[in-house]
LOSEGU-50739 format. One record per residue (C-alpha): residue in three letters; x, y, z. Coordinates in nm, 3 decimals. Example, Ala and Ser with C-alpha at 12.3 -4.5 7.8 and 13.67 -1.06 7.14 Angstrom:
// residues 2
  rest        x        y        z
   ALA    1.230   -0.450    0.780
   SER    1.367   -0.106    0.714
END
This chain:
// residues 262
  rest        x        y        z
   MET    0.000    0.000    0.000
   LYS    0.150    0.330   -0.110
   LEU    0.077    0.697   -0.044
   LYS   -0.168    0.726   -0.333
   ASP   -0.363    0.426   -0.205
   ILE   -0.411    0.600    0.130
   TYR   -0.498    0.924   -0.048
   ASP   -0.780    0.740   -0.226
   LYS   -0.921    0.621    0.108
   LEU   -0.942    0.965    0.268
   ASN   -1.195    1.245    0.233
   TRP   -1.054    1.568    0.094
   GLU   -1.183    1.910    0.005
   LYS   -1.092    2.005   -0.351
   CYS   -0.793    2.229   -0.276
   GLN   -0.658    2.001   -0.005
   ALA   -0.678    1.709   -0.247
   ALA   -0.479    1.903   -0.506
   ARG   -0.211    1.986   -0.250
   ALA   -0.188    1.622   -0.141
   LEU   -0.130    1.507   -0.499
   VAL    0.144    1.766   -0.543
   VAL    0.315    1.641   -0.227
   ILE    0.290    1.278   -0.341
   ASP    0.447    1.379   -0.671
   ILE    0.738    1.545   -0.487
   VAL    0.796    1.260   -0.243
   GLY    0.720    0.981   -0.487
   ASN    0.442    0.727   -0.458
   ILE    0.620    0.514   -0.200
   GLU    0.508    0.316    0.103
   PRO    0.431    0.544    0.402
   LYS    0.684    0.361    0.621
   LYS    0.958    0.466    0.376
   VAL    0.884    0.838    0.412
   THR    1.171    0.995    0.608
   ASP    1.261    1.332    0.754
   LYS    1.457    1.399    0.433
   HIS    1.143    1.354    0.224
   VAL    0.964    1.615    0.437
   GLU    1.255    1.856    0.395
   LYS    1.246    1.792    0.021
   VAL    0.880    1.895    0.010
   THR    0.947    2.216    0.204
   GLU    1.250    2.310   -0.007
   HIS    1.068    2.238   -0.334
   LEU    0.768    2.455   -0.241
   GLU    0.981    2.739   -0.105
   LYS    1.179    2.748   -0.430
   LYS    0.847    2.798   -0.608
   GLY    0.798    3.112   -0.399
   LEU    0.522    2.983   -0.172
   GLY    0.482    3.158    0.162
   ASP    0.518    2.997    0.504
   SER    0.146    2.947    0.565
   THR    0.092    2.798    0.219
   VAL    0.381    2.555    0.264
   ASN    0.228    2.451    0.595
   ARG   -0.099    2.364    0.420
   TYR    0.089    2.132    0.183
   LEU    0.268    1.973    0.477
   ALA   -0.068    1.926    0.649
   SER   -0.186    1.719    0.352
   LEU    0.119    1.495    0.384
   SER    0.069    1.471    0.760
   LYS   -0.291    1.360    0.710
   ILE   -0.181    1.065    0.495
   LEU    0.102    0.965    0.725
   LYS   -0.109    0.984    1.041
   TYR   -0.364    0.753    0.882
   ALA   -0.092    0.494    0.816
   HIS    0.079    0.541    1.153
   LYS   -0.242    0.465    1.342
   ARG   -0.274    0.136    1.148
   TYR    0.059   -0.030    1.218
   ASP   -0.066   -0.384    1.146
   ILE   -0.153   -0.278    0.791
   TYR    0.125   -0.035    0.702
   GLY    0.406   -0.130    0.941
   MET    0.487    0.235    1.005
   GLU    0.678    0.256    1.333
   ARG    0.730    0.633    1.353
   MET    0.606    0.955    1.204
   PRO    0.877    1.154    1.026
   HIS    0.944    1.491    1.184
   ILE    0.756    1.777    1.018
   GLU    0.910    2.119    1.076
   TRP    0.620    2.360    1.053
   ASN    0.700    2.709    0.932
   LYS    0.635    2.986    1.179
   GLU    0.343    3.192    1.057
   THR    0.369    3.556    1.152
   LYS    0.051    3.760    1.181
   GLY    0.209    4.057    1.008
   ARG   -0.002    4.309    0.822
   VAL   -0.330    4.229    0.654
   ARG   -0.238    4.237    0.286
   TYR   -0.524    4.350    0.068
   ILE   -0.554    4.456   -0.295
   THR   -0.576    4.829   -0.359
   LYS   -0.803    4.971   -0.629
   GLU   -0.492    5.056   -0.833
   GLU   -0.364    4.699   -0.803
   GLU   -0.706    4.566   -0.899
   ALA   -0.706    4.777   -1.215
   LYS   -0.356    4.657   -1.303
   MET   -0.457    4.297   -1.237
   ILE   -0.755    4.329   -1.471
   LYS   -0.533    4.471   -1.744
   LEU   -0.266    4.201   -1.710
   LEU   -0.511    3.911   -1.693
   LYS   -0.766    4.031   -1.946
   ASP   -0.714    3.716   -2.157
   SER   -0.701    3.472   -1.864
   GLU   -0.999    3.265   -1.752
   TYR   -0.865    3.294   -1.397
   LEU   -0.934    3.669   -1.381
   SER   -1.305    3.599   -1.324
   LEU   -1.216    3.367   -1.035
   TYR   -0.991    3.625   -0.869
   LEU   -1.248    3.904   -0.897
   PHE   -1.515    3.669   -0.763
   LEU   -1.298    3.592   -0.460
   MET   -1.242    3.962   -0.404
   ASP   -1.615    4.038   -0.406
   THR   -1.729    3.742   -0.195
   GLY   -1.447    3.683    0.052
   MET   -1.467    3.311   -0.020
   ARG   -1.170    3.081    0.025
   LEU   -1.024    2.946   -0.299
   SER   -1.138    2.594   -0.209
   GLU   -1.495    2.717   -0.156
   ALA   -1.507    2.901   -0.488
   LEU   -1.380    2.597   -0.677
   SER   -1.624    2.358   -0.513
   TYR   -1.975    2.506   -0.524
   THR   -2.220    2.381   -0.787
   GLU   -2.499    2.547   -0.986
   GLN   -2.747    2.385   -0.746
   ASP   -2.588    2.587   -0.465
   ILE   -2.681    2.918   -0.635
   GLN   -3.012    3.063   -0.520
   SER   -3.206    3.381   -0.587
   VAL   -3.414    3.539   -0.309
   ASP   -3.601    3.867   -0.357
   GLY   -3.385    3.954   -0.656
   LYS   -3.058    3.890   -0.470
   THR   -2.825    3.603   -0.550
   TYR   -2.671    3.380   -0.283
   ILE   -2.443    3.079   -0.283
   THR   -2.481    2.823   -0.006
   LEU   -2.150    2.663    0.092
   TYR   -2.153    2.318    0.249
   GLY   -1.872    2.150    0.441
   THR   -1.649    2.458    0.461
   LYS   -1.308    2.465    0.628
   ASN   -1.477    2.499    0.967
   GLY   -1.728    2.227    0.882
   ASP   -2.013    2.479    0.880
   THR   -2.273    2.568    0.619
   ARG   -2.313    2.934    0.529
   SER   -2.483    3.147    0.264
   VAL   -2.282    3.414    0.085
   PRO   -2.467    3.703   -0.085
   LEU   -2.319    3.808   -0.418
   THR   -2.250    4.150   -0.566
   GLU   -2.386    4.206   -0.915
   ARG   -2.036    4.148   -1.054
   ALA   -1.987    3.828   -0.856
   ALA   -2.328    3.695   -0.961
   LYS   -2.234    3.735   -1.329
   LEU   -1.884    3.596   -1.288
   GLY   -1.988    3.294   -1.082
   ALA   -2.308    3.195   -1.265
   LYS   -2.140    2.904   -1.444
   THR   -1.931    2.802   -1.137
   PHE   -1.554    2.755   -1.140
   GLN   -1.542    2.377   -1.113
   HIS   -1.367    2.353   -1.449
   LEU   -1.069    2.549   -1.317
   ASP   -0.764    2.389   -1.157
   TYR   -0.635    2.473   -0.809
   TRP   -0.268    2.436   -0.900
   LYS   -0.306    2.646   -1.216
   ALA   -0.485    2.913   -1.011
   GLU   -0.179    2.928   -0.783
   ASN    0.066    2.933   -1.074
   THR   -0.128    3.205   -1.257
   TRP   -0.126    3.415   -0.942
   ARG    0.248    3.374   -0.895
   GLN    0.305    3.488   -1.254
   LEU    0.076    3.785   -1.189
   ARG    0.281    3.877   -0.883
   LYS    0.593    3.872   -1.097
   ASP    0.434    4.077   -1.377
   MET    0.320    4.336   -1.122
   GLY    0.672    4.370   -0.984
   LEU    0.571    4.228   -0.646
   THR    0.795    3.921   -0.636
   LYS    0.938    4.022   -0.297
   ASP    0.593    4.079   -0.149
   LYS    0.533    3.731   -0.007
   GLN    0.195    3.837    0.133
   PHE    0.060    3.908   -0.215
   VAL   -0.111    3.568   -0.230
   ILE   -0.453    3.453   -0.344
   HIS   -0.576    3.468    0.016
   ALA   -0.519    3.846   -0.001
   LEU   -0.837    3.858   -0.212
   ARG   -1.033    3.733    0.089
   HIS   -0.862    3.996    0.304
   THR   -0.959    4.256    0.044
   CYS   -1.329    4.181    0.077
   ALA   -1.317    4.210    0.457
   THR   -1.096    4.518    0.452
   ARG   -1.317    4.709    0.209
   LEU   -1.623    4.633    0.420
   ALA   -1.445    4.750    0.734
   GLN   -1.312    5.062    0.563
   SER   -1.665    5.160    0.459
   GLY   -1.753    5.217    0.825
   LYS   -2.102    5.086    0.751
   ILE   -2.061    4.719    0.836
   GLU   -2.016    4.588    1.190
   LEU   -1.739    4.336    1.250
   HIS   -1.980    4.062    1.358
   ILE   -2.143    4.082    1.013
   ILE   -1.801    4.051    0.844
   MET   -1.736    3.752    1.069
   LYS   -2.051    3.576    0.947
   LEU   -1.987    3.664    0.582
   LEU   -1.635    3.518    0.585
   GLY   -1.729    3.220    0.798
   HIS   -1.489    3.292    1.083
   ARG   -1.555    3.073    1.383
   SER   -1.360    3.293    1.623
   PRO   -1.425    3.668    1.666
   ALA   -1.051    3.708    1.723
   THR   -0.990    3.623    1.357
   THR   -1.217    3.906    1.243
   LEU   -1.068    4.156    1.488
   ARG   -0.761    4.189    1.265
   TYR   -0.976    4.414    1.042
   SER   -1.087    4.641    1.326
   HIS   -0.808    4.893    1.266
   PHE   -0.954    4.957    0.921
   LYS   -1.268    5.099    1.084
   PRO   -1.166    5.440    1.220
   SER   -1.529    5.525    1.303
   ASN   -1.499    5.296    1.607
   LEU   -1.222    5.515    1.748
   LEU   -1.391    5.840    1.647
   GLY   -1.707    5.731    1.826
   ALA   -1.507    5.673    2.143
   ILE   -1.353    6.021    2.120
   GLU   -1.695    6.181    2.068
   ILE   -1.817    6.016    2.389
   LEU   -1.517    6.151    2.581
   ASP   -1.572    6.498    2.438
   ASN   -1.932    6.499    2.557
   LEU   -1.871    6.374    2.909
   ASP   -1.966    6.622    3.181
END
């Protein structure tokens, strides 16, 4: 029984499945008990050379870990005595990287002939994760009182949530994005980063599109953080709080109260 055999036994979300196959390709389709610390290092080095950030590399390593843990818990079947050591990259909180209006315009110009432009703009307008946008079906699209929604099932947090669409997102996502490829979406984005002269900006990743949606809502000063939390599907309020500094009205309101105290 080799890595691919275990992969076939497990349940994966679309993007996680794509990452797992990439990792198997790097390591080689070998027996799990033959995977060593050197194989894990090989995966990390390969992905880092491709320009992937720390958090993204960790997601690939998590796919490998999922396969190995399955085998390790079933010693009688796979004979795997120990788990290889996985050195997780330290993920710094850093700044919230979002796409400016100027960058959006440049992105549209550079990708005008790419089918992935529609996907990126859709992510920017909805705040969906890449895996969510690639997985929904036409049956998940609903119209209520003239407004379009997409219901997402089995999200990263295991929850179900409905995402209202802007007019642009409704047009872009009407046919779904299931025909697009996760790995090509990543590669197209990396080429875009290069073409925009942002090679050194490691936070200019696809996930920045999700940050952009939340940041623009917070910057408007019209949407409360708990609404942004529900829209993005955050389970913890602490995750949404990172956008609070984009809402200066919160601070101004506090100052107005102080000014009016007797």
